C-alpha positions in Angstrom: -17.1 -32.2 31.1 -18.6 -33.2 27.7 -16.3 -33.8 24.9 -17.6 -30.9 22.9 -16.7 -28.6 26.0 -13.2 -30.0 26.3 -12.6 -29.4 22.5 -14.1 -26.1 22.8 -11.6 -25.1 25.8 -8.6 -26.2 23.8 -9.5 -24.4 21.1 -9.9 -21.3 23.1 -6.7 -21.7 24.5 -5.0 -22.1 21.1 -6.9 -18.8 20.3 -5.5 -16.9 23.3 -2.0 -18.0 22.6 -2.0 -17.1 18.9 -3.2 -13.9 19.7 0.0 -13.5 22.2 2.1 -14.3 19.3 0.6 -11.9 17.2 1.2 -9.2 19.5 4.8 -10.2 20.0 5.4 -10.1 16.1 3.3 -6.7 15.4 5.4 -5.3 18.4 8.7 -6.4 16.7 7.7 -5.3 13.5 7.0 -1.9 14.6 10.6 -2.0 16.3 12.2 -3.0 12.9 9.7 -0.3 11.4 11.4 2.4 13.6 15.0 1.1 14.2 15.7 -1.5 11.2 18.1 -1.4 8.2 14.9 -0.3 6.0 13.4 1.9 8.7 13.8 5.2 6.7 12.0 4.1 3.7 9.4 2.3 5.8 8.9 5.6 7.6 8.7 7.6 4.3 6.1 5.2 3.1 4.2 5.8 6.1 3.5 9.5 5.2 1.1 8.3 2.7 -2.8 7.8 3.6 -3.7 4.0 3.9 0.0 3.2 4.4 0.9 2.5 8.1 3.3 0.1 9.8 2.2 -3.4 8.3 1.5 -1.8 4.9 4.6 0.0 4.7 7.0 -2.7 6.1 5.4 -5.3 3.8 6.1 -3.3 1.0 9.7 -2.8 1.6 10.1 -6.7 2.5 8.3 -7.4 -1.1 10.1 -4.5 -3.4 13.5 -4.6 -1.6 15.2 -1.6 -3.7 13.0 0.8 -5.4 16.0 1.7 -7.7 15.1 -1.3 -10.0 12.2 0.6 -11.4 13.0 3.4 -13.8 9.6 5.1 -14.0 6.8 4.6 -12.3 4.9 2.7 -15.1 7.5 0.0 -14.3 6.5 -0.3 -10.8 2.8 -0.5 -12.0 3.6 -2.8 -14.3 5.3 -4.9 -11.6 2.3 -4.8 -9.2 0.1 -6.0 -12.3 -2.7 -3.2 -11.7 -2.1 -1.9 -15.6 -4.8 -2.9 -17.9 -4.3 -5.6 -20.6 -4.0 -4.5 -24.2 -5.9 -6.1 -27.0 -4.9 -4.1 -30.2 -5.5 -4.5 -34.0 -4.2 -2.1 -36.4 -5.1 1.4 -35.5 -7.7 0.1 -32.9 -6.5 0.2 -29.3 -8.8 -1.8 -26.7 -7.7 -2.1 -23.0 -9.2 -4.7 -20.9 -8.9 -6.1 -17.1 -5.8 -5.5 -15.3 -3.0 -7.9 -16.3 -2.7 -9.7 -13.0 0.6 -10.4 -13.7 3.8 -9.5 -11.1 3.5 -9.5 -7.0 0.0 -10.5 -6.2 0.8 -9.5 -2.6 2.0 -5.9 -3.3 -1.2 -5.5 -5.4 -3.4 -6.5 -2.8 -1.7 -4.4 -0.4 -2.2 -1.3 -2.8 -5.8 -2.3 -3.3 -6.2 -2.5 0.6 -4.6 1.0 0.9 -6.5 2.6 -2.0 -9.6 2.6 0.0 -8.9 5.0 2.3 -9.0 7.8 -0.3 -12.7 7.5 -0.3 -12.6 10.0 2.3 -11.9 13.8 2.3 -8.2 14.6 1.7 -6.9 15.8 5.5 -3.8 15.1 7.6 -4.9 14.5 11.0 -4.8 11.7 13.8 -2.4 8.8 13.1 -1.2 10.2 9.8 -0.5 13.5 11.5 1.9 11.7 13.6 3.2 9.4 10.8 4.2 12.8 8.9 6.0 14.7 11.9 9.6 15.4 10.9 9.4 14.5 7.3 10.8 16.5 4.3 8.6 19.0 2.9 8.9 17.5 -0.7 7.8 14.0 0.8 4.9 15.5 2.3 4.0 17.4 -0.8 3.7 14.1 -2.7 1.7 12.6 0.0 -0.6 15.6 0.0 -0.9 15.4 -3.7 -1.8 11.7 -3.4 -4.6 12.3 -1.1 -6.3 15.1 -3.4 -5.7 13.6 -6.9 -6.7 9.6 -5.7 -9.9 11.0 -3.9 -10.7 13.3 -6.9 -10.0 10.3 -9.2 -12.2 7.6 -7.3 -15.2 10.0 -7.3 -14.6 11.0 -10.9 -14.9 7.4 -11.9 -18.0 6.3 -9.7 -19.9 9.5 -11.2 -18.9 8.0 -14.7 -20.7 4.9 -13.7 -17.8 2.6 -12.9 -18.1 0.1 -10.2 -16.4 1.0 -6.6 -14.2 -2.0 -7.2 -12.9 -1.0 -10.5 -12.6 2.5 -9.1 -10.5 1.4 -6.4 -8.2 -1.0 -8.7 -7.5 2.3 -10.7 -6.7 4.6 -7.6 -4.6 1.2 -6.5 -2.6 1.5 -9.9 -2.2 5.6 -9.7 -1.1 5.2 -5.9 2.0 2.8 -7.0 2.9 5.4 -8.9 2.8 7.8 -5.6 4.6 5.6 -3.6 7.4 5.2 -6.5 7.5 8.8 -6.5 8.1 9.0 -2.9 10.5 6.4 -2.5 12.8 8.0 -5.2 12.2 11.5 -4.0 13.0 11.0 -0.2 16.8 10.7 0.6 16.0 7.1 1.4 15.1 6.1 -2.4 18.1 4.4 -2.7 19.2 1.3 -1.1 22.9 1.2 -2.1 24.6 1.9 1.4 
């Protein structure tokens, strides 16, 4: 056996071990999402399109309690998805997003926002995730699908690049996440 073949076999073995560890960790995340202390909030966030178990768990882990954000704008600002502003006198000019705040949450929201390119629908995995949730939460989820889908294509129609359109959708998605977290019976982590 050649040295390169031995090295390849070692790398392959490491890859297999990492894949096994990943499966174990993913299973533990799923268990925590169903039975852990923050399970109700995670399950509630999962009623949104584009927010499955990893995204919902990561959001809850990064944010903790949504109670600290008094308005959706405060939460949007925390994500860094709000535009910067250069104003002088009566002139108001909005620039690129600030990118201040939690970078990980911002990336999660941008990834989730890509799912709003598709026609609004409740089917498949999303339908399973929405089962047994209150109608007020499901109403917000449905409103998010319609509004964010429309916003994405309206921005594209105005000549915006898809990346900028998705960033705008992600900012608004943050508002819907805040609304669901505060509307649901699990919005407060004061227990």
